[in-house]
N, C-alpha and C positions, 0 to 999 in steps of 0.2 A: 462388398470387398472385404478381404481378410482384415484382421486386427490392424488398426492404424499404427499402433506402437511398433509392430513388426515392419510396417511400411515406412514409417517416418523417422523413428527415433533410435532404433538400434543400428548405429552407424558402423559398428565393427571397425573402428579406427580410421574411417574415411575422413578425407579433408573437408574443410568448410569453406564456402565462398559466400560472403554476405551474412545474412541472418539464418539461412536454411542450409541443410546438408547437401553435399554434391551427390551422394549416393548411399544406399543402404540395402540391406538384404533383398536382392532380386530386383530392386528399383534403381533406375538410372536417370539422373537429371539430364534433360535434353536442352535446357535453356539456361542462360545466365544473364539476366538483365534486371533493371529497375522497373517497377510497374508505373503506368501512367498515373499522374496525380489527378484526381477527379475535379478538384477545385483549389487552385493555387492560393487564393485569399483565405479560405477556410483552413486549409492545411497549415499555412503559415501561422494563423491564429492559434491552432492546436499545438504549436511548437513541434512541428514535424521534424524528426531527427534522421531517420533512415528507413529503408524498405528493401524488400527482396521479393522477387517473383520467380517461382520454380515450377517448371513443367517436368513431370516424371512419367516414366513408362515402365510397366511391369506386366509381364506375361501378355503382351499385346494390348494392354489397356492403359489409357492415358488419364492423368489427373493433374491438377495444379494447386499450388498453395501460395498465398500472398501474405506477407508479414509487414505490417506497418508499425513503426515505433515512434511514440510521441513523448512529450515531456513527463506526463503523469497520467494517472487513471482518469482524471476529469477530462483531459484532452482526448484520450482514446474513446471516452463516452460520447463526446461531441462528434467525432469522426464516425463512430458506429451508428449513431442516430441519423447522420447525414446520408450514409450509404444504404442502410437496410430499407427495402421497399415496404410499402404500406401493407401488402398482403402477406408478408412473412409471418411465420408462426414462432411462438416461443420455443426455444430449444433448451435442453438441460445439460449442455456441455460445460458451461461455466455459469457464474451468477448472472451474467448478462450475455445472452446468446440468442440467435434467431436462425431460422432455416426456411428456405423455400426451394423445393425441388431438390436438386443435387448440390446446392450451395448452402454453406453454413458460415455464419458470421459469429465471432466469439471475442469477447474482451478478456484479456489476461494481463492484469496490471496495466502498464503503459503500452501494451501491445494490442493491436487489432489484427486478428488472424482470420483469413478467409479460405475456406476449403471448397474446391469446385471439382466435382466428379468423384469424391470420396467422402463417405459419411463417417465422421469420428464417433466411434462407439466404445473405444477402450477406456476403462476407468483410470488407467495409469497414464494416459496420454499427456496431460498437463504436468504431472509430477516429473515425467521424463523430459518433456519439452523444455521445462524450466532450466534444465541443466545446459541447454544449448542456446538459450536466448541471451545475448549480451546486454548488459546494462538494464536488466529487468527491475522495475519498480512496482511493488505490490501495495502501494498506499491504498487506504480504503476509499470507497466512492464518496463523492461530496454529499453532504446532508441535504442539499437542495434537490437532489435527485428524487427523493420521496416526498417532497413538499407539495406537489401538484395534487389538487383534489381528484379523486378517481371517478366520482359520479358524473356520467355524461362525457367523459374524455374519449376522444376518437383514437382508436388503436393506431400506433406507429406515427402519431402526429407530434410526439414530443421532440423537442430540439433543445440541446444545451447551447448556450450562447456565452462565449468567452470574450467577445470584443466587437468592434464596429462592423466587421465583415459579416458575422453571424446575425447581428441586429438588422443590418440593411437587407439581408437576404430573407429572413424569416418574419421580422416585424418592422417593415419600413415606416410604419406610422410613428415610431419612436426614434428620434435622432440619437446617434451615439453620444453627442454632447449632452443631451438631456439625461441619458442613462448614466453618464459619467463613469465610464470604465476606468478612467485614470484614477478614480477614487477607490478602486478595488472591487467594482461591481462584477457579479456573475449572474447570468440569466438562465431561465428555464421557461419554455413556452410550449403550449399545446392548443389544439382546437377542440371545441366542445359542441355537443349537440344539445339542442333545446327545442321545445315545441314551436318557438318563435323563429327558429333558424340557427345556423352555426355562428359561433363567436370564438375569439381567441383570448386566452388568458396567459399573461406573461408575468413571471415572478423575477424580481431583481433583488438580489441579496447583497447587502453592504457590510463592511467590517464592523460598524457600530450602529446602534439605533439612532444616534445623533445625526449621522450622515443621511440615513433613511428619512429622518424627519425633515431635514433641509431639502432633500430631493422631492419629498411629497409636496411641498409648497410650490415647487417648480412644475411638477406634473399637473397640479390642479389648475394651472393656467392654460393647459392644452385642451382644446375643444374636441368633442367626439370620443372621449374615453371615460372610463370610470376607474378610480384608483382608491386603494386602501393601504394603510400601513399596519403591519403586525410585527412589532419588534424591529429587527434590522431588515425586514423584507417588505418590499412594495409589491402589491398585486395590481396589475393593470389589465383591464378588459378593453379590447378593441374589436372592430368588425361586428358589432352587435346591432340588432334591429329593434330590440326591446330593452329599455333601460332597467325595467324590473328584473328581467332575466339576468342582466349583467350584475345587478346588485345581489341577486341570490347566489350567483357564482362566487362573487367576492366574499360573501359571508362564510364560505367554506375554506377560505385562506386563513390558516392559523399557524402562528410560529410557536413551536414547541422546543424550547432550548434544552440542550444537554449540558448540565452543570456538573463540573467536577470540582470538588472542594478539597484543597490541599491544606491539611491542618498541621501546623508546625508545633511539635512538642516543646515543653519547657526544657531549656538547656541548663544543666547543673554545673556550676563551676566550683570546685573544692577550694577551701581556704588554705593558706600556707601552713597553718598548724596541722591540718589534717594530712597534708602531704608529708610533713616531717614525721608524724606518728606512724603513718603507713610505711615510710622508709625504714624506721627503727624496727617495726614488727617484721618486715621482710628480712632485715639483717639478722634478727634473732632466730628466725626460722632457718636461715642458711647455716647459722652456727650450730643449732640443735641437730640439723641434718648431718653436718660434718661429724659431730660427736657420735651419733648413732652409727654412721658408716664406719668410724674407726673401731668402736666396740664390736660391731658386727664382723669386721675383718679379723680382729683378734680371736673372737669366738670360733670362727671358721678354722683358723689355724690350729687352735687347741683341739677342736673336734677331729681334724685330720691326724694330729699327733696321737690322740687316744686310739684312733682306728688302726694306726701303725704299731701300737704297743709301746710308744715312747713315753717317757716320764717328763713332766715339766722340768725344765732346766737342763735336760740332756742335749738340747739342740744348741749348736754353736752358732752364735749370731755372726753373720758375715758383716765385715765393715769395709766400706770402700773409702779410701783416702783420696782426696783430690788436692793436689799440690799446685799452687799457682806460682809462677816466677821461674827462677833458675833451676838447673838440674841438681839432683841429690848427690852429695859427696859421700 
């Protein structure tokens, strides 16, 4: 299909309904409705805010676009991983995007965009689409996204977990109370292949290492799991058939902190004597400047007189008298 920017984004002054345009160059929107929510509990946990589903027709061909808006980039990532099927391939539309057949899923900030029947290929699509997406938030992806070990990970098995609904759906062996989402926990889980069989690794990230240490003691009471702490992250292996394979997988869990050091420079506070001296110097400079300006003005007037052939003293000085009070008799 022709360039998507020409299809989607060049609105030529058209009106907007919802999150997507009503019409644009040669394409006409034939529907105006909200899309069906795939999972109400997960969408609520993602902080679902708004959505739009648009069916378009151009030159006898139909396609549709779905836009989901969530609270932030982390929430859109959870929704993306929930919807994208296991056999989808990596796409290069955005930093996180996938494609299967005629359908493309793409995260753009706190938006999840789904294109069906049209393949986005225009390099300017997102730069132009950004202008029409209300309340766009382009915060960076969470650091936990890249914390899962890559060796043996099954493609498209990753899931981001923001609360009890996600935990119950993807890792039912861990209760939400044990994970303690009320303490600020966020989770990331995936399935792994090993010669002994498949197993699941779940990472739980806490605001501080102290909270993770307290949670570790509670997890160690649970049977049928293997758990390890690395900084503020807990690694939990479930569904394993071989304890050695589970321990080997846990060995790949490492917390690598990103440390930003803010160095405060020394603050110099001048003494009162220095302030007085500085003020006197500034007043002297102003006085000297005034003298130079006066002499300069006199010199310019003399120069103009010589150029006119006048002699010094020939000019009559004009005097302006200002009388205050009553009238002159």
